[in-house]
Backbone as ProteinMPNN parsed JSONL, in Angstrom:
{"seq_chain_A": "XXXXXXXXXXXXXXXXXXXXXXXXXXXXXXXXXXXXXXXXXXXXXXXXXXXXXXXXXXXXXXXXXXXXXXXXXXXXXXXXXXXXXXXXXXXXXXXXXXXXXXXXXXX", "coords_chain_A": {"N_chain_A": [[-24.384, -30.097, -43.309], [-26.233, -28.146, -42.527], [-27.487, -27.698, -44.965], [-28.824, -30.108, -45.372], [-30.629, -29.987, -43.271], [-32.182, -27.796, -44.062], [-33.378, -28.939, -46.269], [-35.245, -30.501, -45.141], [-34.688, -32.777, -43.691], [-34.822, -34.786, -40.777], [-33.619, -34.105, -37.45], [-32.728, -36.396, -36.205], [-32.128, -38.053, -38.405], [-29.987, -36.655, -39.518], [-28.137, -36.822, -37.441], [-27.632, -39.598, -37.409], [-26.549, -39.908, -39.993], [-24.151, -38.378, -39.962], [-22.894, -39.545, -37.881], [-22.706, -38.527, -35.232], [-23.074, -37.103, -31.936], [-26.277, -36.22, -30.65], [-26.423, -33.756, -29.285], [-24.146, -32.387, -30.227], [-24.744, -31.979, -32.924], [-26.991, -30.363, -32.687], [-25.77, -28.147, -31.482], [-24.049, -27.257, -33.531], [-25.925, -26.598, -35.528], [-27.285, -24.577, -34.152], [-25.288, -22.654, -33.907], [-24.87, -21.898, -36.529], [-27.258, -21.015, -37.46], [-30.637, -19.927, -36.708], [-31.704, -21.896, -35.168], [-32.794, -23.453, -32.287], [-32.358, -25.748, -29.592], [-35.06, -27.864, -28.549], [-37.033, -27.307, -25.622], [-36.307, -29.13, -22.669], [-38.281, -31.808, -21.647], [-39.948, -32.497, -18.635], [-40.684, -35.167, -16.431], [-43.891, -35.757, -14.869], [-43.353, -36.431, -12.274], [-41.148, -35.03, -11.661], [-41.828, -32.514, -10.865], [-41.785, -29.17, -9.543], [-41.734, -28.043, -6.115], [-43.613, -25.995, -5.719], [-45.297, -26.446, -7.921], [-46.319, -28.986, -7.293], [-47.697, -28.368, -4.951], [-49.627, -26.661, -5.979], [-51.067, -28.431, -7.565], [-52.154, -30.035, -5.57], [-53.81, -28.157, -4.322], [-55.642, -27.749, -6.347], [-57.323, -29.866, -6.135], [-59.222, -29.038, -4.403], [-59.924, -26.422, -5.061], [-61.09, -25.073, -8.018], [-59.263, -24.275, -11.04], [-58.466, -20.885, -11.675], [-60.385, -19.772, -10.081], [-61.608, -17.35, -7.743], [-60.177, -17.145, -4.724], [-60.881, -15.597, -2.614], [-63.567, -15.767, -2.385], [-64.135, -17.782, -0.684], [-64.722, -18.691, 2.725], [-62.805, -18.032, 5.739], [-62.944, -20.208, 7.426], [-63.503, -22.298, 5.636], [-61.13, -22.279, 4.128], [-59.325, -22.938, 6.147], [-60.175, -25.537, 6.688], [-59.453, -26.886, 4.337], [-56.671, -26.543, 4.475], [-56.197, -28.032, 6.789], [-56.92, -30.611, 5.902], [-54.937, -30.999, 3.926], [-52.634, -30.948, 5.511], [-52.99, -33.204, 6.972], [-52.483, -35.317, 5.382], [-50.559, -38.164, 4.771], [-47.039, -38.159, 4.016], [-44.635, -39.388, 1.793], [-41.997, -38.483, 1.859], [-41.761, -37.805, 4.478], [-41.557, -40.148, 5.78], [-44.032, -41.382, 5.757], [-45.44, -40.023, 7.663], [-47.672, -37.434, 8.752], [-47.603, -33.933, 7.827], [-48.538, -32.429, 9.982], [-48.108, -34.152, 12.175], [-45.301, -34.358, 12.122], [-44.601, -31.684, 12.531], [-45.607, -31.314, 15.132], [-43.918, -33.062, 16.53], [-41.437, -31.786, 16.15], [-41.881, -29.348, 17.456], [-42.298, -30.269, 20.053], [-39.783, -31.312, 20.618], [-38.208, -29.062, 20.839], [-39.027, -27.768, 23.056]], "CA_chain_A": [[-25.365, -30.412, -42.295], [-27.264, -27.138, -42.613], [-28.225, -27.92, -46.216], [-29.729, -31.243, -45.154], [-31.706, -29.509, -42.398], [-33.063, -26.953, -44.881], [-34.123, -29.807, -47.188], [-36.325, -31.117, -44.399], [-34.3, -33.999, -42.974], [-34.987, -34.656, -39.324], [-32.385, -34.048, -36.681], [-32.307, -37.783, -35.987], [-31.505, -38.533, -39.642], [-28.685, -35.99, -39.644], [-27.278, -37.412, -36.406], [-27.219, -40.921, -37.881], [-25.733, -39.757, -41.187], [-22.829, -37.861, -39.628], [-22.396, -40.343, -36.768], [-22.354, -37.597, -34.166], [-24.045, -37.031, -30.844], [-27.411, -35.323, -30.866], [-26.109, -32.422, -28.761], [-23.163, -31.694, -31.069], [-25.441, -31.54, -34.139], [-27.811, -29.219, -32.271], [-24.877, -27.01, -31.258], [-23.607, -26.773, -34.849], [-27.063, -25.94, -36.171], [-27.586, -23.349, -33.416], [-24.238, -21.665, -34.198], [-24.92, -21.471, -37.931], [-28.612, -20.596, -37.82], [-31.467, -19.519, -35.579], [-32.344, -23.089, -34.618], [-32.472, -23.697, -30.888], [-32.906, -27.04, -29.153], [-36.347, -27.839, -27.86], [-36.907, -27.358, -24.169], [-36.378, -30.478, -22.135], [-39.533, -32.128, -20.957], [-39.781, -33.191, -17.36], [-41.784, -36.055, -16.09], [-44.729, -35.161, -13.82], [-42.755, -36.712, -10.97], [-40.068, -34.069, -11.452], [-42.425, -31.193, -10.658], [-41.24, -28.397, -8.435], [-42.581, -28.046, -4.921], [-44.741, -25.088, -5.965], [-46.214, -27.111, -8.847], [-47.012, -30.053, -6.568], [-48.653, -27.743, -4.04], [-50.747, -26.154, -6.772], [-51.868, -29.599, -7.947], [-52.915, -30.418, -4.37], [-54.874, -27.165, -4.112], [-56.642, -27.909, -7.414], [-58.289, -30.874, -5.698], [-60.247, -28.356, -3.623], [-60.301, -25.16, -5.704], [-60.901, -25.123, -9.478], [-58.32, -23.301, -11.592], [-59.024, -19.606, -12.068], [-61.43, -19.301, -9.158], [-61.176, -16.349, -6.776], [-60.176, -17.789, -3.403], [-61.498, -14.695, -1.634], [-64.978, -16.136, -2.28], [-64.252, -18.794, 0.373], [-64.56, -18.174, 4.091], [-61.59, -18.467, 6.414], [-63.2, -21.559, 7.947], [-63.344, -23.237, 4.525], [-59.699, -22.341, 3.82], [-58.692, -23.687, 7.24], [-60.538, -26.951, 6.518], [-58.595, -27.409, 3.266], [-55.31, -26.604, 5.028], [-56.159, -29.168, 7.719], [-56.905, -31.839, 5.095], [-53.627, -31.137, 3.292], [-51.639, -31.233, 6.543], [-53.246, -34.525, 7.559], [-52.164, -36.347, 4.383], [-49.21, -38.695, 4.969], [-46.079, -37.865, 2.954], [-43.552, -40.359, 1.669], [-40.747, -37.847, 2.283], [-41.771, -37.739, 5.943], [-41.692, -41.541, 6.213], [-45.484, -41.601, 5.862], [-46.056, -39.217, 8.717], [-48.324, -36.241, 8.212], [-46.896, -32.707, 8.207], [-48.984, -32.032, 11.318], [-47.404, -34.999, 13.135], [-43.891, -33.969, 12.123], [-44.527, -30.371, 13.173], [-45.806, -31.521, 16.571], [-42.691, -33.663, 17.058], [-40.393, -30.77, 16.176], [-42.206, -28.378, 18.508], [-42.093, -30.957, 21.331], [-38.352, -31.508, 20.845], [-37.557, -27.778, 21.132], [-39.559, -27.218, 24.307]], "C_chain_A": [[-26.545, -29.445, -42.413], [-28.117, -27.336, -43.855], [-29.224, -29.064, -46.055], [-30.911, -30.822, -44.277], [-32.699, -28.68, -43.193], [-33.894, -27.784, -45.847], [-35.23, -30.562, -46.463], [-35.969, -32.415, -43.698], [-34.435, -33.761, -41.48], [-33.626, -34.622, -38.651], [-31.852, -35.455, -36.442], [-31.613, -38.349, -37.22], [-30.114, -37.927, -39.815], [-27.691, -36.573, -38.646], [-26.75, -38.765, -36.882], [-26.279, -40.822, -39.074], [-24.308, -39.329, -40.852], [-22.19, -38.594, -38.452], [-21.859, -39.447, -35.638], [-23.413, -37.677, -33.075], [-25.108, -35.987, -31.173], [-27.06, -33.897, -30.441], [-25.113, -31.671, -29.626], [-23.805, -31.212, -32.361], [-26.311, -30.33, -33.807], [-26.953, -27.976, -32.089], [-24.428, -26.408, -32.583], [-24.733, -26.034, -35.549], [-27.398, -24.614, -35.476], [-26.562, -22.26, -33.719], [-24.355, -21.106, -35.603], [-26.3, -20.992, -38.364], [-29.354, -20.138, -36.573], [-32.173, -20.7, -34.931], [-31.863, -23.301, -33.196], [-33.04, -25.057, -30.493], [-34.224, -26.87, -28.434], [-36.114, -27.904, -26.364], [-37.057, -28.792, -23.698], [-37.703, -30.663, -21.413], [-39.22, -32.868, -19.673], [-40.944, -34.13, -17.155], [-42.624, -35.374, -15.015], [-44.147, -35.382, -12.42], [-41.651, -35.721, -10.639], [-40.598, -32.654, -11.28], [-41.756, -30.486, -9.494], [-42.214, -28.454, -7.262], [-43.812, -27.172, -5.139], [-45.766, -25.731, -6.896], [-46.994, -28.215, -8.141], [-48.047, -29.482, -5.596], [-49.864, -27.219, -4.801], [-51.654, -27.302, -7.206], [-52.729, -30.035, -6.76], [-54.071, -29.45, -4.132], [-55.979, -27.311, -5.138], [-57.651, -28.997, -7.079], [-59.474, -30.2, -5.002], [-60.768, -27.079, -4.274], [-60.061, -25.257, -7.207], [-59.957, -24.015, -9.948], [-59.06, -22.025, -11.996], [-60.076, -19.049, -11.137], [-60.822, -18.298, -8.172], [-61.297, -16.947, -5.378], [-60.825, -16.895, -2.356], [-62.998, -14.969, -1.476], [-65.215, -17.167, -1.171], [-64.035, -18.149, 1.729], [-63.249, -18.686, 4.686], [-61.75, -19.875, 6.975], [-63.031, -22.609, 6.848], [-61.872, -23.391, 4.147], [-58.948, -23.133, 4.884], [-58.977, -25.182, 7.11], [-59.673, -27.595, 5.433], [-57.167, -27.545, 3.76], [-55.164, -27.795, 5.967], [-56.091, -30.488, 6.951], [-55.542, -32.068, 4.456], [-52.55, -31.511, 4.314], [-51.847, -32.573, 7.22], [-53.008, -35.648, 6.559], [-50.744, -36.853, 4.614], [-48.329, -38.405, 3.751], [-44.965, -38.907, 2.963], [-42.24, -39.769, 2.177], [-40.643, -37.7, 3.795], [-41.93, -39.136, 6.546], [-43.135, -41.86, 6.59], [-46.097, -41.014, 7.13], [-46.77, -38.057, 8.039], [-47.485, -35.019, 8.582], [-47.276, -32.241, 9.608], [-48.257, -32.844, 12.397], [-45.936, -34.587, 13.251], [-43.706, -32.618, 12.818], [-44.661, -30.505, 14.685], [-44.547, -32.105, 17.213], [-41.574, -32.621, 17.169], [-40.631, -29.737, 17.267], [-41.938, -29.005, 19.878], [-40.598, -31.105, 21.639], [-37.622, -30.198, 21.169], [-37.976, -27.227, 22.485], [-39.135, -27.972, 25.468]], "O_chain_A": [[-27.704, -29.859, -42.401], [-29.335, -27.163, -43.808], [-30.347, -28.985, -46.553], [-32.046, -31.241, -44.504], [-33.911, -28.829, -43.031], [-35.0, -27.384, -46.21], [-36.067, -31.197, -47.105], [-36.85, -33.09, -43.165], [-34.188, -32.66, -40.989], [-32.621, -35.056, -39.214], [-30.64, -35.673, -36.477], [-30.612, -39.054, -37.093], [-29.177, -38.617, -40.215], [-26.527, -36.792, -38.982], [-25.556, -39.043, -36.769], [-25.31, -41.577, -39.159], [-23.355, -39.872, -41.411], [-21.059, -38.288, -38.074], [-20.73, -39.597, -35.172], [-24.493, -38.238, -33.265], [-24.856, -35.01, -31.878], [-27.365, -32.941, -31.155], [-25.209, -30.451, -29.758], [-23.451, -30.141, -32.855], [-26.356, -29.373, -34.579], [-27.347, -26.88, -32.487], [-24.426, -25.187, -32.742], [-24.518, -24.957, -36.104], [-27.754, -23.64, -36.138], [-26.909, -21.081, -33.783], [-23.978, -19.96, -35.847], [-26.487, -20.603, -39.517], [-28.756, -19.982, -35.508], [-33.152, -20.509, -34.21], [-30.66, -23.326, -32.936], [-34.082, -25.469, -31.002], [-34.468, -25.851, -27.788], [-35.131, -28.478, -25.896], [-37.833, -29.568, -24.255], [-38.168, -29.793, -20.677], [-38.353, -33.74, -19.626], [-42.047, -33.902, -17.652], [-42.121, -34.497, -14.313], [-44.417, -34.612, -11.498], [-41.261, -35.581, -9.48], [-39.874, -31.691, -11.53], [-41.23, -31.12, -8.579], [-43.365, -28.862, -7.41], [-44.925, -27.563, -4.787], [-46.971, -25.581, -6.688], [-48.195, -28.365, -8.363], [-49.134, -30.037, -5.436], [-50.995, -27.321, -4.325], [-52.877, -27.157, -7.213], [-53.902, -30.366, -6.932], [-55.176, -29.866, -3.784], [-57.139, -27.026, -4.838], [-58.726, -29.047, -7.678], [-60.588, -30.724, -5.01], [-61.92, -26.697, -4.066], [-58.93, -25.501, -7.629], [-59.868, -22.955, -9.328], [-60.141, -22.08, -12.583], [-60.607, -17.964, -11.378], [-59.648, -18.403, -7.818], [-62.402, -17.222, -4.909], [-61.272, -17.384, -1.318], [-63.627, -14.464, -0.546], [-66.354, -17.398, -0.767], [-63.272, -17.193, 1.869], [-62.663, -19.65, 4.194], [-60.793, -20.648, 6.994], [-62.482, -23.683, 7.093], [-61.414, -24.501, 3.875], [-58.045, -23.907, 4.567], [-58.105, -26.003, 7.394], [-59.213, -28.725, 5.597], [-56.514, -28.555, 3.495], [-54.146, -28.487, 5.953], [-55.311, -31.376, 7.297], [-55.042, -33.193, 4.441], [-51.656, -32.301, 4.012], [-50.98, -33.035, 7.961], [-53.298, -36.808, 6.852], [-49.809, -36.053, 4.649], [-48.799, -38.405, 2.613], [-44.428, -39.256, 4.015], [-41.461, -40.453, 2.84], [-39.553, -37.492, 4.328], [-42.383, -39.283, 7.681], [-43.411, -42.513, 7.596], [-47.143, -41.464, 7.598], [-46.495, -37.741, 6.881], [-46.731, -35.064, 9.554], [-46.435, -31.719, 10.339], [-47.839, -32.291, 13.414], [-45.4, -34.482, 14.354], [-42.771, -32.435, 13.597], [-43.911, -29.879, 15.435], [-44.154, -31.695, 18.306], [-40.852, -32.583, 18.165], [-39.689, -29.299, 17.927], [-41.406, -28.341, 20.767], [-40.196, -31.029, 22.8], [-36.522, -30.232, 21.721], [-37.34, -26.311, 23.004], [-39.501, -27.632, 26.593]]}, "name": "protein", "num_of_chains": 1, "seq": "XXXXXXXXXXXXXXXXXXXXXXXXXXXXXXXXXXXXXXXXXXXXXXXXXXXXXXXXXXXXXXXXXXXXXXXXXXXXXXXXXXXXXXXXXXXXXXXXXXXXXXXXXXX"}
């Protein structure tokens, strides 16, 4: 298997030739050499919460810009806009609406 890899055959070709699963061929190659499997790619829909929040902020602030250049009023306006956007996870309520409901139910 290793000899075929060194000759330049693709991992897919080796998998088909030896009739093995992709993961088992990768494991064998990793154990016998310095070859590591490629990192798994995630779809954009599988972004973390922090990544999704950063994407939302990029609508208002370009990447690499110093946010301290903005006034507190401007930052508050962006926060208000973000909190007034309906969210599917909140059954199309806004975070502000949901927060108000939660505060009202505790008082």
